[in-house]
Structure formats: C-alpha cells, structure tokens
C-alpha angles and dihedrals in degrees: 000000000000121000118208126190116186126193094322125189131185129191128185130183092353095309131108107239095186138328141194093035114162135165143138129220126194135198112296095022133123126203120197108203108207138176142108124308108284097022091117107262095134091041089057091052089048090053091049091049092052094244093112127048111223118229089225142357132038145268117210138168129210127202097031101101111216096337118119119233093251087060090057104052148073122213127203107180132198086266114059095231098214132143108244096205093057125076122251090256093046089052090054096046089053091051092049090049093050098044102037127198093097117217115163123010112251089251093055093046091053089048088054089054094047093253103115090119093054102045093107097044123102108252090235089072097052127098119256089256092049092051089048089055092048089052090050091048086068087071087069103046098066125037109236124151102220121064117193110189127182110203091331093178093058110127093004123129119224094268093052091048090055089047091053092048088053091052091050091052092052090049093052094042084063093053097272128143128221125199110182128181103209147159090199137058112274091214092242113125095202101044116129120230126227109186116199109195114142113123114243112265131207121253113269114251113257 
C-alpha cells in the first residue's frame, strides 16, 4: 500500500487548522506527526480515517485494489474506545468480528501485549496502562496495512513502549504503514517526521 496526501487543508469552527500539507508514505514506512497541542495532529488522522472532510486537497491510496482507505486501516485514538463492561478478550473479539480479516486470536493478541493474566477481567477494572495495551492489541487481531495511532505511548511504561516499537517494526517488515500523532519518540530509528506548527488562522472575509 502507498498513501498519498496532496495539498491537504482542514478548517474547524471557522479557523484554518493547517493548509498545503502534502506527503507520501510507502510500504514499510512510519511517519511521526508532531507539533504543539491544537496544531492539527488529530485532525490529520481524522481526515486519513475518513472521519473528517478536508477543506481542500485529497487523500488517496495505491495498491489496495477496489478497497477504500477506511477498509485498509486500524485506528487507535487518544481515547481507548473500549467497552468497560466487557472483558479484555471480549473487547478484542468484538473488534475482530467488526473488522474482519482475522489475524491473531484475541487471547494470543493479549499475550503479545503482556496481558494474558487480565484477559477475563472487565476492562473497567484495568489500569490506564493496561487499557491502553488492550486498545493496542486490536492492531493484532485483524490484518490491515495502515495503522493510525493517536498518542500511542500515552499511559505506557518504558517496557510497554519498547514492546509497541517492536510491534510497529514487525508490521512494517510485512509491508505495513504507520502514521502516529505523538509528543514522544516512537522508538523507531528510521521514522520520518512531519511537524505541523502553523497557528490556526481565521477565515478570510468573503
């Protein structure tokens, strides 16, 4: 898969968040999207995921046949997006049934994230770091080439951050792509950086 972003612009609440943003990402590459709070990192991920319509520009994918971009990606947002009443394993089983393209069984995915002991516990009883690892385990239960990660290291200790870096390396070794909005290092020596830093601007008068 190859991801192409061409002259992208986003406006929210009458303000320009960013404009003129272009990049291309090929199989096996990682892009760290950095910048101050409010610069538009999460907005960029929302556009890539098809959840936010850009004011200008385009997002396209090559090498995916007739599949749409949302059909080719995993999203792990700043919020974990888990159902607190379900167990960790049930949350992953739900995600796998929804996303299709099964890869690892939920139990195996939790083992990879060091959560074998917590698979039968309701997510509401887990710590913030454990919930984050359950959310990241969703990346492993269904095979999708593009990972969109919003502050993926949030609430993770150093060992878990290293584990995540290893998972991203494995994904890229198989031709996968990673786009991550982050304030911290991803632990990937060859990750490219895209810094979004322009201050939001008011709409021009008609």
